[in-house]
C-alpha positions as CSV (number, residue, x, y, z in Angstrom):
1,M,34.8,-21.1,15.4
2,E,33.2,-17.7,16.3
3,H,29.7,-17.1,14.9
4,A,28.6,-13.6,13.9
5,P,26.1,-12.2,16.3
6,Q,22.4,-12.6,15.4
7,Q,20.9,-9.5,13.9
8,L,18.8,-7.6,16.4
9,R,15.3,-7.1,15.3
10,F,13.8,-3.6,15.5
11,A,10.3,-4.7,16.4
12,V,8.5,-7.7,18.0
13,W,4.9,-8.5,18.6
14,P,4.0,-7.4,22.1
15,P,4.5,-10.2,24.7
16,P,1.9,-11.0,27.3
17,G,1.8,-8.1,29.8
18,S,2.9,-5.5,27.4
19,P,1.4,-2.1,27.6
20,V,0.6,-2.1,24.0
21,S,-1.7,-4.5,22.0
22,V,-4.1,-4.7,19.2
23,N,-6.8,-3.2,21.6
24,S,-4.5,-0.2,22.4
25,W,-3.9,0.3,18.7
26,M,-7.7,0.2,17.9
27,R,-7.9,2.9,20.9
28,E,-5.3,5.0,19.1
29,L,-7.2,4.7,15.7
30,G,-10.4,6.1,17.4
31,E,-8.5,8.9,19.0
32,I,-6.9,10.0,15.8
33,T,-10.2,10.0,14.1
34,R,-11.8,12.2,16.5
35,D,-8.6,14.4,16.5
36,R,-8.8,15.0,12.7
37,F,-12.4,16.2,12.9
38,A,-12.0,18.2,16.1
39,P,-8.3,19.0,16.9
40,P,-7.6,20.7,20.2
41,P,-6.7,24.5,20.2
42,F,-3.3,25.5,19.9
43,P,-1.7,26.6,23.4
44,E,-1.8,30.3,23.7
45,D,1.0,30.6,26.3
46,A,3.7,28.8,24.3
47,A,7.2,30.1,23.6
48,R,7.7,32.0,20.4
49,G,10.7,31.8,18.0
50,H,12.4,34.3,15.8
51,G,12.6,32.4,12.5
52,Q,14.7,29.5,13.5
53,P,14.5,26.7,10.9
54,V,13.1,23.3,11.9
55,I,12.7,20.2,9.8
56,V,9.8,18.1,11.2
57,V,10.0,14.3,10.4
58,P,7.0,12.0,10.2
59,G,6.3,8.6,11.9
60,F,6.6,5.2,10.4
61,C,4.7,4.8,7.1
62,A,3.4,8.4,7.6
63,L,3.6,11.2,5.0
64,D,4.3,14.9,5.7
65,E,0.7,15.6,5.8
66,T,0.7,13.9,9.3
67,T,3.1,16.6,10.7
68,A,1.1,19.4,9.2
69,R,-0.7,20.5,12.3
70,L,2.6,20.5,14.3
71,R,4.3,22.5,11.6
72,R,1.3,25.0,11.4
73,F,1.6,25.5,15.1
74,L,5.5,26.1,15.0
75,N,5.0,28.5,12.1
76,R,2.3,30.3,14.0
77,Q,4.8,30.8,16.9
78,G,7.5,32.3,14.8
79,F,9.6,29.2,13.8
80,A,10.4,28.3,10.2
81,A,9.1,24.6,10.3
82,R,9.3,22.6,7.0
83,P,8.6,19.1,6.2
84,W,11.1,16.5,5.6
85,S,9.9,15.9,1.9
86,C,11.3,12.4,1.6
87,G,8.0,10.6,1.0
88,P,6.4,8.2,3.5
89,N,8.8,7.2,6.2
90,L,9.5,3.7,5.6
91,G,12.6,3.8,7.8
92,P,16.2,4.4,7.3
93,T,16.2,3.3,3.5
94,R,19.2,4.6,1.5
95,S,17.2,7.0,-0.6
96,A,15.6,8.6,2.4
97,L,18.7,9.0,4.5
98,R,20.6,10.5,1.5
99,A,17.7,13.0,0.8
100,F,17.2,13.9,4.3
101,E,20.9,14.5,4.9
102,R,21.1,16.7,1.8
103,L,18.0,18.7,3.1
104,L,19.6,19.1,6.6
105,V,22.8,20.3,5.1
106,E,21.3,22.8,2.6
107,T,18.9,24.2,5.2
108,A,21.8,24.7,7.9
109,D,24.0,26.2,5.1
110,N,21.3,28.6,4.0
111,Y,20.7,29.7,7.7
112,G,24.2,29.8,8.4
113,A,24.1,28.0,11.6
114,P,23.1,24.6,13.0
115,I,19.2,24.0,13.1
116,A,16.7,21.8,15.0
117,L,15.2,18.6,14.1
118,V,11.7,17.3,15.4
119,G,10.9,13.7,14.8
120,I,7.6,11.9,15.6
121,S,7.9,8.2,16.5
122,L,10.4,6.5,14.0
123,G,10.9,10.0,12.7
124,G,12.7,10.9,15.9
125,T,14.7,7.7,15.8
126,I,16.0,8.6,12.2
127,A,16.6,12.3,13.3
128,R,18.9,11.1,16.1
129,E,20.8,9.1,13.6
130,I,21.1,11.9,11.2
131,A,22.4,14.3,13.9
132,K,25.0,11.8,14.8
133,R,26.3,11.9,11.1
134,R,25.9,15.6,10.8
135,P,26.6,16.9,14.3
136,G,27.9,20.2,13.1
137,H,24.6,21.0,11.3
138,V,22.2,20.1,14.2
139,A,21.7,22.4,17.2
140,H,18.9,20.4,19.0
141,V,17.0,17.3,18.5
142,V,13.5,16.8,19.9
143,T,11.9,13.2,19.6
144,L,8.2,12.6,20.2
145,L,7.5,9.1,21.4
146,S,10.6,7.7,19.5
147,P,11.7,4.1,20.3
148,I,15.3,3.6,20.7
149,H,15.8,0.5,22.9
150,L,15.3,-2.6,20.8
151,P,13.4,-4.8,20.0
152,V,10.3,-2.6,20.3
153,P,7.1,-4.3,21.3
154,T,4.4,-2.9,18.9
155,P,1.4,-4.3,17.2
156,L,2.9,-2.8,14.0
157,A,5.8,-5.3,14.2
158,P,4.8,-7.4,11.2
159,L,4.6,-4.2,9.0
160,A,7.9,-3.0,10.5
161,R,9.7,-6.4,9.7
162,I,8.6,-6.0,6.1
163,A,9.7,-2.3,5.8
164,S,13.1,-3.2,7.3
165,M,13.9,-5.3,4.3
166,V,14.3,-2.1,2.3
167,W,16.6,-0.3,4.9
168,A,20.2,0.7,4.1
169,D,22.5,-2.2,4.9
170,D,24.6,-0.1,7.3
171,S,21.3,1.0,9.1
172,R,20.5,-2.8,9.8
173,E,23.9,-3.3,11.1
174,R,23.8,-0.2,13.5
175,V,20.7,-0.8,15.2
176,R,22.5,-2.1,18.2
177,E,23.8,1.4,18.7
178,I,20.6,3.2,18.1
179,A,20.3,4.0,21.9
180,E,23.4,6.1,21.8
181,P,22.4,9.8,22.0
182,P,23.6,12.4,19.4
183,P,26.1,14.9,21.0
184,M,24.0,18.0,20.9
185,P,21.2,18.8,23.4
186,M,18.3,16.5,23.0
187,T,14.8,16.4,24.5
188,A,12.7,13.2,24.4
189,L,9.0,13.3,24.9
190,V,7.6,10.0,26.5
191,A,3.9,9.0,26.8
192,P,3.2,6.2,29.3
193,R,-0.3,6.0,27.9
194,D,1.2,5.2,24.3
195,G,-0.9,2.6,22.4
196,I,1.5,2.0,19.6
197,V,5.0,1.3,20.9
198,D,5.9,0.2,24.4
199,W,6.8,3.5,26.1
200,R,9.7,2.0,28.1
201,C,11.5,1.7,24.6
202,C,11.3,5.5,24.2
203,V,13.0,6.5,27.5
204,P,16.7,7.5,26.7
205,D,19.6,6.7,29.0
206,A,20.6,9.4,31.3
207,A,23.2,11.7,29.7
208,P,24.3,15.3,30.4
209,N,22.8,16.5,27.1
210,V,19.5,14.6,27.3
211,E,16.2,15.5,28.7
212,T,13.2,13.3,29.2
213,V,9.8,14.8,29.4
214,Y,6.8,12.7,30.2
215,V,3.4,13.8,28.7
216,E,-0.3,12.7,28.7
217,G,-1.9,11.4,25.7
218,G,-1.4,8.9,22.9
219,H,1.0,8.1,20.1
220,L,-1.0,9.0,17.0
221,T,-2.2,12.3,18.4
222,I,1.1,13.6,19.7
223,G,1.6,16.1,16.9
224,S,-1.6,18.0,18.0
225,N,-1.2,17.5,21.7
226,P,-1.2,21.0,23.3
227,Q,1.1,19.8,26.0
228,A,3.6,18.3,23.5
229,Q,3.3,21.5,21.3
230,R,4.1,23.7,24.3
231,I,7.2,21.6,25.2
232,V,8.5,21.5,21.6
233,A,8.2,25.3,21.3
234,A,10.0,25.9,24.5
235,R,12.8,23.9,23.6
236,L,13.2,25.3,20.1
237,A,13.1,28.7,21.3
238,T,16.5,28.1,23.0
239,V,18.1,27.4,19.5
240,R,20.1,30.5,18.4
């Protein structure tokens, strides 16, 4: 008698030797606190857009407020960046996926062309999955430190395990396919100094439409990281 394959967990506690730990998490919290009070200036040499719409998706358990600085930068550069407006990102819940997919379709239809998605951490993982569902509505996906190889070592594993209980059933079943890239151009930013998720889980497999860019800095401050902002603007400027 054949047994069904055991469900693959999304996140696990960092094993010995992992580059992430409670200490790296504490370091990240200190960095985000300093960043809130004294964020680095926007890069002056970044590429400019011409009104291309962009939906920016926050990270795990984060609200749209956490993407405000990245969106402010993109709007300053001439893009039309908007929040995902689906509440805190608890993962691929049925309601969030439905609302996000509806926002994507409405935005692309209003613009009359496929648009770009930018996702931070788990937000990028979800953006990839929505792009697979609606390939005709997405022109480019940019992920910032987004885990795709499971299970993901992270000190947030206990919280992720609780959140996964409210994920859509089909999302829990499809976690084994999460590393498959969407069909459109995709850029993945990876930070070896990431203190929240093991950076190796964020490196996508090689594919003709996939670009991997390594950046300096941490996980929680990636949205205000000038190097990351410069790369995101350059890739979004290619969307026509």
